[in-house]
C-alpha positions in Angstrom: 122.6 23.0 -149.2 125.8 21.6 -150.6 127.8 23.6 -148.1 126.1 21.6 -145.3 126.8 18.3 -147.0 123.2 17.8 -148.3 123.1 16.8 -151.9 119.8 17.3 -153.8 119.7 15.7 -157.2 118.5 17.7 -160.1 115.6 16.4 -162.2 116.7 18.1 -165.4 115.2 20.7 -167.7 111.5 21.3 -167.8 110.1 20.5 -171.2 108.5 23.4 -173.2 105.4 23.4 -175.3 102.5 21.0 -175.4 103.0 17.2 -175.0 102.8 15.1 -178.0 99.7 12.8 -178.6 100.6 9.2 -177.7 98.7 6.2 -178.9 98.2 3.8 -176.0 100.0 0.5 -176.3 97.2 -2.1 -176.2 97.0 -5.7 -177.0 94.0 -8.0 -177.0 95.0 -10.0 -173.9 95.2 -6.8 -171.9 91.7 -5.6 -172.8 89.7 -7.4 -170.0 92.0 -6.0 -167.3 92.0 -2.5 -168.8 88.2 -2.5 -169.2 87.7 -3.7 -165.6 90.1 -1.0 -164.2 88.5 1.7 -166.4 85.0 0.8 -165.3 86.0 0.9 -161.6 87.7 4.3 -162.1 84.7 5.7 -164.0 82.2 4.6 -161.4 84.3 5.9 -158.5 84.9 9.2 -160.4 81.2 9.5 -161.2 80.2 9.0 -157.6 82.8 11.5 -156.3 81.9 14.2 -158.9 78.2 13.9 -158.3 78.6 13.9 -154.6 80.8 17.0 -154.8 78.3 18.7 -157.1 75.4 17.9 -154.8 77.2 19.3 -151.8 78.1 22.5 -153.7 74.5 22.9 -155.0 73.1 22.6 -151.4 75.7 25.1 -150.0 75.2 27.7 -152.7 71.5 27.1 -153.5 72.3 26.4 -157.2 71.6 23.5 -159.6 74.0 22.0 -162.0 73.4 19.7 -165.0 74.8 16.2 -164.1 74.8 15.0 -167.7 76.9 18.0 -168.8 79.2 17.5 -165.8 79.8 13.8 -166.5 80.1 14.2 -170.3 82.7 16.9 -169.7 84.6 14.7 -167.2 84.6 11.8 -169.6 85.8 13.8 -172.6 88.5 15.5 -170.4 89.7 12.2 -169.0 89.8 10.6 -172.5 91.7 13.4 -174.1 94.0 13.6 -171.1 95.0 9.9 -171.6 96.0 10.7 -175.1 98.6 13.2 -173.8 99.9 10.9 -171.0 97.8 12.6 -168.4 95.9 11.0 -165.4 92.2 10.8 -164.9 90.5 13.3 -162.7 87.2 13.6 -160.8 85.5 15.9 -158.3 87.6 16.9 -155.4 85.3 17.6 -152.4 87.5 19.1 -149.7 89.3 21.7 -151.9 86.0 22.6 -153.4 84.5 23.2 -150.0 87.5 25.3 -149.0 87.0 27.4 -152.1 83.4 27.9 -151.3 84.1 28.9 -147.7 86.7 31.4 -148.9 84.2 32.9 -151.3 86.4 32.0 -154.3 84.6 32.4 -157.6 87.4 32.2 -160.2 88.1 29.0 -162.2 91.8 29.6 -161.2 90.9 28.9 -157.6 90.5 25.2 -158.5 94.1 25.1 -159.8 95.7 26.7 -156.8 
């Protein structure tokens, strides 16, 4: 693109390997705000995940274990935070697309 006068900045090298574990920087005065935000995110994530699971169960005539689903989500989000990751929850629309396309591989959720 440089021949047309368009300059695209480079971001740099992509890091290799696994990220390092990072201890969160917390202080006592931040705790109420963090707990409030964490509670809201947990409730919204729980509702979204359970709604997605319910829709999938109805579409596929299956039954999932909601306790297992939420414990896995909580552990995954907690561990993700230690590596600088972001929390995740159910994602209804891509899940429905995967079902309609007859996707069965766990890789289909990443694509």
